[in-house]
C-alpha positions in Angstrom: 148.4 79.6 224.2 145.4 78.4 226.1 144.1 82.0 226.2 144.5 82.0 222.2 142.7 78.7 221.9 139.8 79.8 224.3 139.4 83.0 222.3 139.4 81.2 219.1 136.8 78.5 219.9 134.4 81.0 221.5 130.6 81.2 220.5 129.6 84.0 217.9 128.0 86.0 220.7 131.3 86.1 222.9 133.4 86.9 219.7 131.1 89.9 218.7 131.6 91.5 222.3 135.3 91.0 222.2 135.3 92.8 218.8 133.5 95.6 220.2 135.9 95.8 223.0 138.7 95.9 220.6 136.9 98.6 218.6 136.5 100.7 221.7 140.3 100.2 222.4 141.3 101.2 219.0 139.1 104.5 219.3 140.7 105.3 222.8 144.1 104.5 221.4 143.5 106.8 218.3 142.3 109.6 220.8 145.5 109.2 223.0 147.8 109.4 219.7 145.9 112.5 218.6 146.8 114.1 221.9 150.4 113.2 221.3 150.4 114.7 217.9 148.7 118.0 219.0 151.5 118.1 221.5 154.0 117.6 218.8 152.4 120.0 216.3 151.9 122.8 219.0 155.0 122.9 221.3 154.2 126.4 222.6 150.9 125.2 224.1 151.5 122.7 226.5 148.4 123.4 228.6 146.2 122.6 225.5 147.7 119.6 224.8 147.6 118.5 228.5 143.9 119.2 228.6 143.2 117.3 225.6 145.1 114.1 227.1 143.0 114.8 230.4 139.8 114.6 228.5 141.0 111.1 227.2 140.2 109.7 230.6 136.7 109.3 230.0 137.1 107.0 227.0 139.9 105.0 228.7 137.7 104.7 232.0 134.6 103.6 229.8 136.5 101.3 227.7 138.0 99.6 230.7 134.5 99.2 232.3 133.3 97.5 229.2 136.2 95.1 229.0 135.4 94.1 232.6 132.0 93.4 231.9 132.7 91.3 228.8 135.1 89.4 230.7 132.8 88.7 233.7 130.3 87.0 231.1 132.9 84.9 229.2 131.7 81.5 229.6 135.0 80.1 228.9 136.7 81.3 231.9 134.0 80.6 234.4 134.8 78.2 237.2 133.5 74.9 237.0 133.7 71.4 239.3 136.8 69.3 238.1 138.7 71.9 236.7 141.0 72.5 239.7 142.2 68.9 239.3 143.4 69.8 235.7 145.5 72.9 237.0 142.8 75.3 235.9 141.5 76.5 239.5 140.3 80.2 240.0 143.6 81.8 240.0 144.5 80.4 236.8 141.1 81.3 235.2 141.5 84.8 236.3 145.1 84.9 234.8 143.6 83.5 231.5 140.7 86.0 231.4 143.1 88.8 232.1 145.4 87.8 229.2 142.5 87.4 226.8 141.5 90.8 227.6 145.0 92.3 227.0 145.4 90.4 223.6 142.0 91.9 222.6 142.8 95.5 223.6 146.1 95.0 222.2 144.7 94.3 218.7 142.5 97.3 219.0 145.7 99.5 219.8 147.8 98.2 216.9 144.5 99.0 214.8 144.7 102.7 216.3 148.4 102.8 215.2 147.8 101.9 211.8 145.1 104.3 211.3 147.0 107.1 212.5 150.2 106.4 210.5 147.8 105.9 207.6 146.4 109.5 208.3 149.7 111.3 208.8 151.0 109.8 205.5 153.7 107.5 206.9 152.4 104.3 205.1 151.2 105.8 201.8 153.3 109.0 201.5 150.3 111.3 201.4 148.9 112.7 204.3 145.2 113.3 205.0 144.7 117.0 203.9 141.7 118.5 205.5 140.5 121.4 208.1 141.2 120.6 211.5 143.9 117.8 211.2 146.8 119.7 213.0 146.5 116.8 215.6 148.0 114.4 213.0 151.4 116.4 213.2 152.3 115.3 209.7 156.0 115.6 208.8 157.1 115.3 212.5 158.5 112.1 213.7 156.7 110.3 216.4 158.7 109.4 219.7 158.8 105.9 220.0 158.4 105.8 223.9 155.6 108.1 224.0 153.9 106.1 221.4 154.5 102.8 223.0 153.5 104.3 226.6 150.0 105.5 225.1 149.3 102.4 223.3 150.0 100.1 226.2 147.8 102.1 228.5 144.5 100.7 227.4 145.6 96.8 227.5 147.5 97.3 230.7 144.5 99.2 232.6 142.1 96.5 231.1 144.1 93.6 232.0 144.6 95.2 235.7 141.0 96.0 236.1 139.8 92.4 235.0 142.3 90.5 237.3 140.9 92.6 240.3 137.4 92.2 239.4 137.6 88.3 238.9 140.0 87.7 241.7 139.1 84.7 243.7 137.3 85.6 247.1 137.4 83.4 250.1 134.4 83.1 252.4 135.5 84.5 255.8 136.2 81.9 258.3 134.9 83.5 261.3 132.1 82.6 263.8 128.6 83.4 262.4 126.8 86.5 263.2 123.7 84.6 264.4 125.4 83.2 267.4 127.1 85.0 270.3 129.1 83.6 273.2 128.1 84.6 276.8 130.1 83.6 280.0 128.1 82.6 283.0 129.0 81.3 286.2 129.8 77.9 285.0 131.9 78.8 281.8 131.0 79.9 278.3 128.2 78.8 276.3 126.8 79.8 272.9 123.3 81.1 272.4 121.9 80.9 268.8 119.0 81.9 266.9 118.2 78.2 266.2 115.5 76.5 268.2 116.0 73.0 269.3 113.3 70.4 268.6 111.3 68.5 271.4 113.4 65.3 271.0 116.7 66.8 270.8 117.3 66.9 274.4 116.4 63.0 274.8 118.8 62.2 271.9 121.8 64.1 273.3 120.8 63.0 277.0 121.0 59.2 275.7 124.7 60.0 274.6 125.5 61.9 277.8 123.9 58.9 279.8 126.2 56.3 277.6 129.3 58.3 278.5 128.4 58.7 282.2 128.3 54.9 282.6 131.8 54.5 281.1 130.7 53.3 277.5 131.8 55.0 274.4 129.1 56.5 272.3 129.9 54.6 269.3 129.6 51.3 271.2 126.2 52.2 272.1 124.8 52.6 268.6 126.3 52.1 265.2 125.8 54.9 262.8 123.4 54.2 259.9 124.5 54.6 256.2 122.4 57.8 256.0 124.5 59.2 258.9 127.6 57.9 257.4 127.0 59.6 254.1 125.9 62.8 255.6 129.7 64.2 256.3 130.4 63.5 252.4 127.2 65.3 251.2 128.1 68.4 253.4 131.6 68.4 252.0 130.3 68.0 248.7 127.8 71.0 249.0 130.8 73.0 250.8 132.7 72.7 247.6 130.0 73.9 245.3 129.4 76.8 247.5 133.1 77.6 247.2 132.9 77.5 243.5 130.0 79.7 243.5 131.8 82.2 245.7 134.9 82.0 243.4 132.9 83.2 240.6 132.1 87.2 241.2 128.5 88.0 240.7 127.2 84.6 241.2 124.7 84.4 244.3 125.3 81.2 246.3 122.1 79.2 246.4 120.6 78.9 250.0 121.9 75.6 251.9 119.4 73.2 253.3 119.8 70.9 256.2 118.5 67.5 256.6 115.4 68.9 257.8 115.1 71.7 255.4 111.6 73.0 254.4 112.3 73.2 250.7 112.2 69.8 249.3 111.3 70.1 245.7 114.2 71.1 243.7 112.0 72.7 241.0 110.3 74.9 243.6 113.6 75.8 245.4 115.2 76.9 242.0 112.2 78.9 241.0 112.7 81.1 244.1 115.2 84.2 243.3 118.5 84.1 245.2 118.4 85.4 248.7 119.7 88.8 249.6 116.9 90.5 247.6 115.7 92.3 251.0 119.0 94.0 251.5 118.8 97.4 249.6 122.1 98.9 248.4 123.6 101.5 250.6 124.4 104.2 247.8 121.0 105.9 247.5 121.8 108.5 250.3 125.1 109.2 249.2 124.2 109.5 245.3 121.5 112.0 246.3 124.0 114.3 248.3 126.5 114.1 245.7 123.9 115.2 243.0 123.0 118.0 245.1 126.5 118.9 245.6 127.0 118.8 241.7 124.1 121.1 241.2 125.2 123.6 243.7 128.9 123.5 242.5 127.7 124.1 239.0 125.5 127.2 239.9 128.5 128.6 242.1 131.0 128.3 239.3 128.6 129.9 236.7 127.6 132.9 239.1 131.5 133.5 239.8 132.5 133.4 236.2 129.8 135.9 234.8 131.4 137.8 231.9 133.8 135.3 230.9 134.0 133.5 227.6 131.8 130.1 227.7 134.1 127.2 228.3 136.9 129.3 230.1 135.7 128.9 233.6 137.6 126.1 235.1 135.3 125.3 237.9 132.2 124.9 235.4 132.7 121.3 234.4 132.9 120.1 238.1 129.2 120.7 238.4 127.8 118.5 235.8 130.6 115.7 236.6 129.6 115.6 240.2 126.0 115.5 239.3 126.8 112.6 237.0 128.7 110.7 239.6 125.8 111.1 242.0 123.5 109.5 239.5 125.6 106.8 238.9 125.8 106.2 242.8 122.0 106.2 243.1 121.4 103.6 240.4 121.5 100.4 242.4 119.3 102.0 245.2 116.8 103.3 242.5 116.7 99.9 240.9 115.9 98.1 244.3 113.2 100.8 244.8 111.5 99.9 241.3 111.5 96.2 242.5 109.7 97.2 245.7 107.3 99.4 243.7 106.4 96.3 241.4 105.5 94.4 244.6 103.5 96.9 246.1 99.5 97.3 246.2 98.2 93.5 245.9 100.8 92.3 243.2 100.1 89.3 240.7 102.7 86.5 240.2 104.2 88.2 237.2 104.8 91.5 239.3 105.9 89.5 242.0 108.6 87.6 239.8 109.8 90.8 238.3 110.0 92.7 241.3 111.9 90.1 243.1 114.4 89.8 240.4 114.9 93.6 240.3 115.7 93.6 243.9 117.9 90.7 243.6 119.9 92.2 240.5 119.8 95.8 242.0 123.5 96.1 242.0 124.3 94.3 238.8 121.9 96.3 236.7 121.6 99.3 238.7 125.3 100.3 238.3 125.7 100.3 234.7 122.0 101.6 234.1 122.7 104.6 236.5 126.3 104.9 234.8 124.4 105.3 231.2 121.9 108.0 232.9 125.0 109.8 234.3 126.8 109.9 231.0 123.8 111.1 229.1 123.0 113.8 231.4 126.7 114.9 231.5 126.9 115.0 227.9 123.9 117.2 227.6 125.2 119.5 230.3 128.8 119.7 228.8 127.4 120.1 225.4 125.4 123.1 226.5 128.5 124.5 228.3 131.3 124.2 225.4 129.0 124.5 222.3 126.2 126.9 222.8 124.1 128.6 220.2 124.2 125.4 217.9 127.9 125.4 217.2 129.1 121.9 216.1 131.7 120.0 217.7 134.9 118.9 216.3 135.6 115.0 214.9 137.8 114.2 217.9 134.9 115.4 220.5 132.3 113.5 218.5 134.5 110.2 218.5 135.0 110.6 222.3 131.2 111.2 223.0 130.5 108.1 220.7 133.0 106.1 222.5 131.7 106.9 226.0 128.2 106.5 225.3 128.5 103.3 223.2 130.6 101.7 225.8 128.3 102.3 228.7 125.2 101.2 226.7 127.2 98.0 225.7 128.2 97.4 229.3 124.4 97.7 230.2 123.5 95.2 227.8 126.2 92.9 228.7 125.0 93.0 232.5 121.6 92.2 231.3 123.1 89.0 229.5 125.1 88.2 232.8 122.0 88.4 234.9 119.9 86.4 232.3 122.7 83.7 232.7 122.8 83.7 236.6 119.0 83.2 236.3 118.8 80.3 233.9 118.0 77.9 236.5 115.1 80.2 237.6 113.9 80.2 234.2 114.0 76.6 233.6 112.4 75.7 236.9 109.5 77.8 236.1 109.0 76.2 232.9 109.0 72.7 234.4 106.6 73.9 236.9 104.1 74.5 234.5 104.5 78.3 233.8 103.7 79.7 230.3 106.7 80.1 228.0 106.1 83.9 227.6 106.3 84.5 231.4 110.0 85.1 231.5 109.9 87.5 228.3 106.8 89.3 230.0 108.6 89.7 233.4 111.8 91.1 231.3 109.6 93.5 229.6 107.9 94.6 232.8 111.4 95.2 234.4 112.3 97.1 231.4 109.4 99.2 231.2 109.5 100.3 234.9 113.3 101.2 234.7 112.6 103.2 231.8 109.7 104.9 233.5 111.8 106.1 236.5 115.2 106.7 235.0 114.1 108.4 231.7 112.5 111.2 233.5 115.1 111.4 236.0 118.0 111.5 233.4 116.2 114.5 231.6 115.5 116.4 234.8 119.3 116.3 236.1 120.5 117.0 232.6 118.1 120.2 232.5 119.0 121.3 236.0 122.8 120.9 235.2 122.4 122.9 232.0 120.1 125.4 233.9 122.8 125.9 236.6 125.4 126.5 234.1 123.3 129.2 232.5 122.7 131.1 235.4 
């Protein structure tokens, strides 16, 4: 009931994203039902029906990927301070988000079933008559267990993926990596990277001297009100960091001690989150998988010389591996774009754009790499299965439209999530006196840099994949 109320009371932008998830679920469910109809209409060709069902895995994965991205940007299920006292902790919010995603996808599956039954003529009594409608299996009864299984595949997969992606993450309760324990002649001591100031020895020496004379440290000096409030402030800061850790994709703000160097809250918020210097580790693996995909495509095309186009079972493995490699290399290439923006005597605008690109390399780079992979793979597979300008069928066009639309929508949703994550940085820049056009100019510079790198790269990978298949 709470999930329904949050769904109804959401903003129009959130409702639009959920409507797109329902539309993608409807398209995927319709393709699954068409595969079932082809199996009913062609009982003597189980391999062809199984191949149609296997090709539905790509729209299913794209729909689930898009549903997870929409659930991450839903403001109604984000952890906030004070919700745990009302019984809405991170686990409950994760359950609500998974339930809302399941309801949205179930709505799309029901729509797909109604459209499929309407085309079969089960609702109107007149089936759709046209060329290439053998997948409807008009006049044959639909098996109820198989229909329900296929229709619940999208909502179940999406809800499980959302629950896994939004699960609460606890911070590791281990010793810090900056300190190491060494064992000397008189016991164990810890050596840390933090240096003690000149007066630290005197302060601690005074406590040790009071204890040596048989007096308790508390009797020597009463704590000041600032020292008494320090544990409470530390506990509140730890609770805020825990709330930020429970929210996936939200970078925790750097903690400042009592002698921190960033005293101005606006200046501290204007600096992007820490971790921008850590480059993603998927770039070498992506390049390796991309090279393997091109080699596999060339080898499969050479071993299948003289065969009919599209009848070589190993031929699609090359473009698929090349697309996977491009998707793996996306975060690393995005981080590289951020470094290139900050090179060769950059100004304030290039520094800001490059720093944000490096910070959001994983959040933006992964869906951007997936979009480039889908475009290159679709071009290569189209040249393999539909040569000489032959047109594809309606179901193939629907599948390509679903996969491409879901990946592009996921990229736009990730951009919205990044904008929400850096809303404090933008507000701090405006408070510090930056022009109002600075965030827009930085965003345009980031988009132009990414397009300049990923656009030609996608064209090159698509041409190489198609060329390897044509050898």
